[in-house]
C-alpha positions in Angstrom: -26.9 -51.0 -27.5 -30.7 -50.9 -27.3 -32.4 -54.0 -26.1 -33.3 -56.5 -28.9 -37.0 -56.0 -28.1 -36.9 -52.4 -29.2 -38.1 -52.1 -32.8 -35.9 -50.4 -35.4 -35.8 -49.9 -39.2 -33.0 -50.9 -41.5 -30.6 -48.1 -42.2 -27.4 -47.2 -44.1 -24.1 -48.8 -43.1 -22.1 -46.6 -40.9 -24.4 -43.6 -41.3 -27.5 -45.3 -40.0 -30.4 -42.8 -39.9 -28.1 -39.7 -39.8 -28.9 -38.4 -43.3 -32.7 -38.4 -43.0 -32.3 -37.1 -39.4 -30.3 -34.1 -40.5 -32.5 -33.5 -43.6 -35.9 -33.8 -41.9 -35.8 -35.1 -38.3 -39.6 -34.6 -37.7 -40.4 -36.5 -40.8 -38.1 -39.3 -39.8 -39.7 -39.6 -36.3 -43.2 -39.5 -37.8 -42.4 -42.3 -40.3 -40.9 -44.4 -37.5 -43.8 -43.8 -35.2 -46.3 -45.0 -37.8 -44.2 -48.0 -38.5 -43.3 -49.0 -34.9 -45.4 -47.1 -32.4 -44.1 -44.7 -29.7 -40.9 -46.5 -28.9 -38.2 -47.3 -31.4 -34.4 -47.2 -32.0 -32.5 -45.0 -34.3 -28.8 -44.8 -35.2 -27.7 -41.1 -35.6 -24.1 -39.8 -35.7 -22.9 -43.4 -35.0 -24.9 -43.7 -31.8 -27.8 -46.2 -31.4 -30.6 -44.4 -29.4 -34.0 -45.4 -28.2 -36.6 -42.7 -28.8 -39.7 -42.3 -26.5 -42.7 -40.4 -27.8 -45.1 -40.6 -24.9 -45.7 -38.0 -22.2 -45.3 -40.6 -19.5 -42.0 -41.7 -20.8 -40.9 -38.1 -21.0 -42.0 -37.6 -17.4 -39.9 -40.6 -16.3 -36.8 -39.3 -18.2 -37.1 -35.7 -17.0 -37.9 -36.4 -13.3 -35.3 -39.2 -13.1 -36.2 -40.2 -9.6 -33.4 -42.8 -9.4 -30.6 -40.6 -10.9 -30.3 -43.2 -13.7 -30.1 -40.9 -16.7 -27.0 -38.9 -17.5 -27.4 -35.7 -19.5 -23.7 -35.3 -19.8 -23.4 -38.7 -21.5 -26.5 -38.0 -23.6 -25.2 -34.8 -25.1 -21.6 -36.1 -25.5 -22.3 -37.3 -29.1 -23.7 -33.9 -30.3 -23.1 -30.6 -28.6 -20.9 -32.0 -25.9 -17.5 -31.3 -27.4 -18.5 -27.8 -28.4 -20.3 -26.8 -25.2 -18.6 -29.0 -22.6 -19.6 -28.5 -19.0 -22.4 -26.1 -19.7 -25.2 -26.3 -17.2 -27.3 -28.6 -19.3 -24.4 -31.0 -19.7 -23.8 -31.6 -16.0 -25.4 -34.3 -13.8 -26.8 -34.9 -10.3 -25.0 -33.2 -7.4 -22.5 -31.4 -9.7 -25.4 -30.0 -11.7 -27.3 -29.0 -8.6 -24.3 -27.0 -7.2 -23.8 -25.1 -10.4 -27.4 -24.4 -11.0 -27.7 -23.0 -7.5 -24.8 -20.6 -8.2 -26.5 -19.4 -11.4 -30.0 -19.3 -10.2 -29.7 -15.9 -8.6 -29.3 -14.3 -12.1 -32.8 -15.6 -13.0 -34.8 -14.6 -9.9 -37.6 -12.1 -10.1 -35.6 -9.1 -9.0 -32.9 -9.8 -11.6 -35.4 -10.4 -14.4 -37.1 -7.1 -13.5 -33.8 -5.3 -13.8 -33.1 -6.8 -17.3 -36.3 -5.7 -19.0 -35.4 -2.0 -19.6 -32.1 -3.1 -21.2 -34.0 -5.7 -23.3 -36.4 -3.0 -24.5 -33.6 -0.5 -25.3 -31.6 -3.0 -27.3 -34.7 -4.1 -29.2 -35.6 -0.5 -30.0 -32.0 0.2 -31.3 -32.0 -2.8 -33.6 -35.5 -2.2 -35.0 -35.2 1.5 -35.5 -35.5 2.3 -39.2 -36.0 -1.3 -40.2 -38.2 -1.7 -43.3 -38.6 -3.4 -46.7 -37.4 -7.0 -47.4 -35.4 -8.1 -44.3 -33.9 -11.4 -43.3 -35.7 -11.3 -40.0 -33.9 -14.4 -38.7 -30.5 -12.7 -39.1 -32.0 -9.5 -37.5 -33.4 -11.1 -34.4 -30.3 -13.4 -34.0 -28.0 -10.4 -33.8 -30.6 -8.6 -31.6 -30.9 -11.4 -29.1 -27.1 -12.0 -28.9 -26.7 -8.3 -28.0 -29.4 -8.7 -25.3 -27.7 -11.8 -23.9 -24.4 -10.1 -23.8 -25.8 -7.0 -22.0 -27.8 -9.1 -19.5 -25.2 -11.7 -18.7 -21.9 -10.0 -19.4 -22.9 -6.5 -18.5 -21.5 -5.0 -21.6 -22.0 -4.8 -25.3 -19.9 -7.1 -27.5 -19.3 -4.2 -29.8 -16.9 -5.1 -32.6 -16.7 -8.7 -31.2 -20.3 -9.4 -31.9 -19.8 -10.7 -35.5 -17.0 -13.0 -34.3 -19.0 -14.4 -31.5 -22.0 -14.9 -33.7 -20.0 -16.6 -36.4 -18.3 -18.8 -33.8 -21.6 -20.0 -32.5 -22.8 -20.8 -36.0 -19.7 -22.9 -36.6 -19.9 -24.7 -33.3 -23.6 -25.6 -33.9 -22.8 -27.0 -37.3 -19.9 -29.0 -35.9 -22.2 -30.4 -33.3 -24.1 -32.3 -36.0 -21.2 -33.1 -38.3 -21.2 -36.8 -39.2 -17.4 -36.6 -39.8 -15.8 -35.8 -36.5 -12.2 -35.1 -37.4 -10.4 -32.0 -36.2 -8.8 -31.2 -39.6 -8.5 -28.0 -41.5 -11.4 -27.5 -43.9 -13.8 -29.8 -42.1 -17.0 -28.7 -40.4 -15.9 -30.2 -37.2 -12.5 -28.6 -37.4 -14.0 -25.2 -37.9 -16.1 -25.7 -34.9 -13.1 -26.6 -32.7 -11.3 -23.4 -33.8 -14.4 -21.3 -33.2 -14.6 -22.8 -29.7 -11.0 -21.8 -29.1 -11.7 -18.2 -30.2 -14.6 -17.9 -27.8 -12.5 -19.4 -25.0 -9.8 -16.8 -25.4 -12.4 -13.9 -25.6 -14.4 -15.1 -22.5 -11.3 -15.9 -20.5 -10.2 -12.3 -20.9 -13.6 -11.1 -19.7 -13.4 -13.4 -16.6 -9.9 -12.3 -15.7 -11.0 -8.7 -16.0 -14.0 -9.3 -13.7 -11.9 -11.1 -11.1 -9.8 -8.0 -10.8 -12.8 -5.7 -10.2 -15.5 -5.6 -7.4 -18.5 -7.9 -8.0 -21.4 -6.5 -9.9 -24.9 -7.7 -10.6 -24.3 -9.4 -14.0 -23.9 -13.2 -14.2 -20.4 -13.1 -15.5 -19.2 -11.1 -12.5 -21.2 -13.4 -10.1 -19.6 -16.5 -11.6 -16.1 -14.9 -11.6 -16.4 -14.3 -7.9 -18.4 -17.5 -7.0 -16.9 -19.9 -4.5 -17.0 -23.6 -4.0 -17.9 -25.2 -0.7 -14.3 -25.0 0.5 -14.2 -21.3 -0.2 -12.1 -21.3 -3.3 -13.2 -19.5 -6.5 -14.6 -21.5 -9.4 -11.8 -22.4 -11.8 -11.6 -20.0 -14.7 -12.2 -22.7 -17.3 -15.5 -23.6 -15.6 -16.7 -20.0 -15.6 -15.7 -19.8 -19.3 -17.7 -23.1 -20.1 -20.8 -21.7 -18.4 -20.7 -18.4 -20.2 -20.2 -19.9 -23.6 -23.1 -22.3 -23.2 -25.3 -19.6 -21.6 -24.7 -17.0 -24.3 -25.6 -19.7 -26.9 -28.7 -20.9 -25.1 -29.9 -17.4 -24.2 -29.9 -16.1 -27.8 -30.3 -19.0 -30.2 -33.4 -20.5 -28.6 -35.1 -17.2 -28.4 -34.1 -16.4 -32.0 -35.7 -19.7 -33.0 -39.0 -18.9 -31.3 -39.1 -15.4 -32.7 -38.4 -16.6 -36.3 -41.2 -19.2 -36.1 -43.6 -16.6 -34.6 -42.8 -14.0 -37.3 -43.3 -16.6 -40.1 -46.6 -17.8 -38.7 -47.9 -14.2 -38.2 -47.1 -13.4 -41.8 -49.3 -16.3 -42.8 -52.2 -15.6 -40.3 -53.3 -11.9 -40.6 -56.0 -12.2 -37.9 -53.4 -13.3 -35.3 -51.1 -10.6 -36.5 -53.9 -8.0 -36.0 -54.3 -9.3 -32.4 -50.6 -9.0 -31.7 -50.4 -5.5 -33.2 -53.3 -4.4 -31.0 -51.6 -5.7 -27.9 -48.2 -4.1 -28.8 -49.8 -0.7 -29.5 -51.8 -1.0 -26.3 -48.6 -0.7 -24.3 -48.2 2.8 -25.7 -44.5 2.6 -26.0 -43.9 1.3 -22.5 -41.5 -1.6 -22.2 -42.8 -5.1 -21.3 -42.3 -5.8 -17.6 -42.9 -8.7 -15.2 -46.1 -6.9 -14.2 -47.5 -6.3 -17.8 -46.3 -9.2 -19.9 -49.4 -11.3 -18.8 -51.6 -8.8 -20.5 -50.2 -9.9 -23.9 -52.6 -12.9 -24.1 -52.7 -13.2 -27.9 -48.9 -12.9 -28.1 -48.5 -15.6 -25.5 -50.8 -18.0 -27.3 -48.9 -17.4 -30.6 -45.6 -17.9 -28.7 -46.8 -21.2 -27.1 -47.9 -22.5 -30.5 -44.6 -21.6 -32.1 -42.9 -23.5 -29.2 -45.1 -26.5 -29.8 -44.5 -26.6 -33.5 -40.7 -26.0 -33.2 -39.5 -26.7 -29.7 -36.1 -25.1 -29.1 -34.9 -28.4 -27.4 -36.4 -30.9 -29.9 -34.5 -33.9 -28.2 -33.4 -34.6 -24.7 -30.8 -37.4 -24.9 -29.6 -39.2 -21.8 -27.2 -42.0 -21.1 -28.7 -44.7 -18.9 -26.3 -45.4 -16.0 -28.4 -48.0 -14.2 -31.0 -50.6 -15.3 -34.4 -48.8 -15.6 -38.0 -49.2 -16.7 -39.4 -46.5 -18.9 -43.1 -46.7 -19.8 -43.1 -50.5 -19.3 -39.9 -51.1 -21.3 -36.8 -52.6 -19.5 -33.8 -50.4 -20.5 -30.4 -51.7 -19.3 -27.5 -49.5 -18.2 -25.3 -48.4 -21.2 -28.3 -47.6 -23.4 -28.7 -44.2 -25.0 -32.3 -42.8 -24.8 -34.0 -39.6 -25.7 -37.3 -37.9 -25.1 -38.4 -36.3 -28.3 -40.6 -33.2 -27.9 -40.3 -32.6 -31.6 -42.6 -35.6 -32.2 -44.5 -35.5 -28.9 -45.7 -31.9 -29.6 -47.3 -33.1 -32.8 -48.5 -36.5 -31.6 -52.0 -37.1 -33.2 -53.1 -39.0 -30.1 -52.9 -35.8 -28.1 -53.2 -32.8 -30.3 -56.0 -31.9 -32.7 -54.8 -31.2 -36.3 -51.2 -31.3 -34.9 -49.5 -29.9 -37.9 -51.8 -26.8 -38.1 -51.0 -23.4 -36.5 -53.8 -23.0 -34.0 -52.9 -20.9 -30.9 -56.4 -21.4 -29.5 -55.5 -25.0 -28.5 -53.8 -23.3 -25.5 -56.9 -21.3 -24.5 -58.5 -22.1 -21.2 -61.6 -23.7 -22.8 -59.4 -26.2 -24.9 -56.1 -26.5 -22.9 -54.8 -29.3 -25.0 -51.4 -28.9 -23.3 -52.9 -29.7 -19.9 -53.9 -33.3 -20.7 -50.6 -34.5 -19.2 -47.9 -32.8 -17.1 -45.3 -33.7 -19.7 -47.1 -33.4 -22.9 -45.9 -29.8 -23.6 -42.3 -29.5 -22.7 -40.6 -26.9 -24.9 -37.9 -26.1 -22.3 -37.4 -29.6 -21.0 -38.2 -30.6 -17.5 -37.1 -31.9 -14.1 -33.7 -30.8 -12.7 -32.7 -29.8 -16.2 -35.6 -27.5 -16.9 -34.2 -24.6 -18.8 -33.0 -22.1 -16.1 -33.8 -19.2 -18.4 -37.2 -20.1 -19.6 -38.9 -17.2 -17.9 -36.3 -14.8 -19.3 -36.8 -16.3 -22.8 -40.6 -15.7 -22.5 -40.0 -12.1 -21.5 -37.4 -11.4 -24.2 -39.7 -12.8 -26.8 -42.6 -10.7 -25.8 -40.5 -7.6 -25.5 -39.1 -7.9 -29.0 -42.5 -8.7 -30.4 -44.1 -5.7 -28.7 -41.4 -3.4 -29.9 -41.6 -4.6 -33.5 -45.4 -4.7 -33.9 -46.0 -1.4 -32.1 -45.0 0.3 -35.4 -44.6 -2.5 -38.0 -46.3 -5.4 -39.7 -44.6 -8.3 -41.5 -45.7 -9.9 -44.8 -44.4 -12.8 -46.9 -44.1 -12.9 -50.6 -47.0 -14.5 -52.5 -46.3 -18.2 -52.7 -43.4 -18.0 -50.3 -42.6 -21.2 -48.4 -40.2 -21.8 -45.5 -38.6 -25.0 -44.2 -37.8 -25.0 -40.5 -34.7 -27.2 -39.9 -35.4 -28.9 -36.5 -31.9 -29.8 -35.3 -29.8 -28.9 -33.4 -32.0 -25.8 -32.7 -34.8 -24.9 -35.1 -34.1 -22.3 -37.7 -35.4 -21.4 -41.2 -33.4 -23.0 -43.9 -31.6 -20.3 -45.9 -32.8 -17.5 -43.6 -36.3 -15.9 -43.4 -36.8 -12.8 -45.6 -40.1 -11.0 -44.9 -41.2 -7.6 -45.8 -41.3 -5.3 -42.8 -43.9 -2.6 -43.3 
């Protein structure tokens, strides 16, 4: 339980703050911040949790100098059962070992090799697109195909719809207030979706173990060995691949959807992005050229600020700690909350407004503190694929806007659901011209 000194608001019996959290997590955080300040307790999905909204507290949680904060415990009440033993859900020495095994797939040479595949897949999906289009569904399928090609080394083909539907069911189950594995329940559908993915990925791992090692991550994990020389257990490889495929496509889909919506609302920024895309003259985005896309990068950063793909970073406290002056005993659940920090009025000018120039060198609002802008987390659990996500985002944007523009209907509004990963409620239909 949180210390008695931590302020909290009254909430519903049993459900606590779960209903307003699921309906409008950002609104809930802002109301609690105005009422209590930058530290307060919430009860969500049955779990009392202390939320910290300052960059200094975020720094303490992410850097975790004393190995006091468990990511595995933190995520166990949400995505843990659906994505167990994924890299983000591992701690300390165990996390370090598995991250080292996976890191080679995200080094510069590997990233460079991925980009031509990324561009080819983007071109295939965008060829002939036009008229009213659910661009969220479009980029979700596109990024899933990219993730499969990059990490599995093959197209999912006819399995793609099954994989996509399974991930959707698992993410819904992660936030289900009723956690009963029964037919017809949201949680039960997630459990069965997880089982389908396990069977599919297990077949892939067994196939790779019977073949020589290749450069894709699945093959590398299938042949990876522990310190005693034995191969990683198959179920651990499966756990890694399920989580990685989810993280690699869903977070990028979220960022692209927010960017496309904002560009439809801000024609001058869309003009700048179109000019950059056309300036590539049909060439794919590479590690050497992506920095030339300055307007695109500013728009991307602002999208990540407004809707960070990891809006919360929960941790279980395993030893007594002090966070930003607050004594937090072992056994407490805590969370950094970039969803609120990224719009904190003490740090950002007009925080709810779309203004990419806040990231320009002459303003650099994000540079006021090392842990003020943290869309991909930080510390040992900094997203291992954050550079690939940036490259994928720029590559898809460049391919789309080289020949198209996007426009919203007059008076159209969009609500971005913040949890578990930001997405437009009901999809995002834009006219692709």
